[in-house]
FIBA-838409 format. One record per residue: x, y, z of N, C-alpha, C in turn; residue in three letters. Coordinates in steps of 0.2 Angstrom, whole numbers, plus 2048, in hexadecimal, padded with zeros to 3 digits. Example, Ala and Ser with C-alpha at 12.3 -4.5 7.8 and 13.67 -1.06 7.14 Angstrom:
REM FIBA-838409
842  7E4  827  83E  7EA  827  842  7F0  827  Ala
840  7F5  823  844  7FB  824  840  800  827  Ser
END
This chain:
REM FIBA-838409
804  7FA  800  800  800  800  804  806  800  Unk
802  80B  7FC  806  811  7FC  801  817  7FD  Unk
803  81C  802  7FF  821  804  804  828  803  Unk
801  82D  800  805  833  7FF  801  839  802  Unk
804  83C  806  801  842  80A  804  848  808  Unk
801  84E  807  804  854  806  801  85A  80B  Unk
805  85E  80C  803  864  810  806  86A  80D  Unk
802  86F  80A  804  874  806  800  87A  809  Unk
804  880  80B  801  886  80D  805  88C  80A  Unk
805  892  80D  808  897  80A  810  896  80B  Unk
812  893  810  81A  892  811  81C  88B  811  Unk
818  886  811  81A  87F  812  817  87B  80B  Unk
81C  877  809  81A  872  804  81D  86B  806  Unk
81A  868  80A  81D  861  80D  819  85B  80A  Unk
81C  855  80B  819  84F  809  81B  84A  80D  Unk
817  844  80E  819  83E  811  816  839  80D  Unk
81A  834  80C  818  82E  808  819  828  80C  Unk
814  824  80D  815  81E  811  813  818  80D  Unk
818  813  80D  817  80D  809  818  807  80E  Unk
813  802  80D  814  7FC  811  814  7F6  80D  Unk
818  7F1  80F  819  7EB  80B  81A  7E6  811  Unk
815  7E2  812  815  7DD  817  816  7E0  81E  Unk
81C  7DF  822  81D  7E2  828  822  7E8  827  Unk
824  7E9  821  828  7EF  820  825  7F5  81E  Unk
827  7FB  822  824  801  820  829  806  81E  Unk
828  80A  819  82D  80F  817  829  816  817  Unk
82C  81B  81A  829  821  81A  82F  826  817  Unk
82D  829  812  831  82E  80F  82D  835  810  Unk
831  83A  812  82E  841  813  833  846  811  Unk
830  84C  811  835  852  80F  831  858  80C  Unk
834  85C  809  831  862  806  831  860  7FE  Unk
82C  862  7FB  82C  861  7F4  831  866  7F0  Unk
834  864  7EB  839  867  7E8  840  868  7EC  Unk
840  864  7F1  846  864  7F5  848  85D  7F7  Unk
84E  85B  7F9  84F  854  7FB  84B  851  800  Unk
84A  84A  800  846  847  805  84A  842  809  Unk
846  840  80F  849  83B  813  845  835  813  Unk
848  82F  815  843  829  816  845  825  81C  Unk
840  822  81F  841  81E  825  83D  817  824  Unk
841  812  825  83E  80B  823  83F  807  82A  Unk
839  804  82B  838  800  831  835  7F9  82F  Unk
836  7F4  833  832  7EE  833  830  7EB  83A  Unk
82B  7E7  83A  829  7E4  840  823  7E7  844  Unk
822  7E5  849  81C  7E7  84D  81D  7EE  850  Unk
823  7F0  851  824  7F7  854  825  7FC  84E  Unk
823  7FB  848  824  7FF  843  820  805  843  Unk
81B  805  847  816  80B  847  81A  811  84A  Unk
81F  810  84E  822  816  851  828  818  84D  Unk
827  81C  848  82C  81F  844  831  824  847  Unk
82D  828  84B  831  82E  84D  832  82E  855  Unk
END
C-alpha cells in the first residue's frame, strides 16, 4: 500500500509518503522541490517512527 500526503500553505510545501509491504514500512518525507529523507522499519514496533 502506498499513501501520499501533502501540506501546502503560504510558506510550507511538505510531503509524506508511506509505503507498506508485509511488516516493512517506509516513510519518505521532506519539502517538495528539495531533498527528502526516508525512514524504514519492520516488525511490530514499526508504528513508532519518530
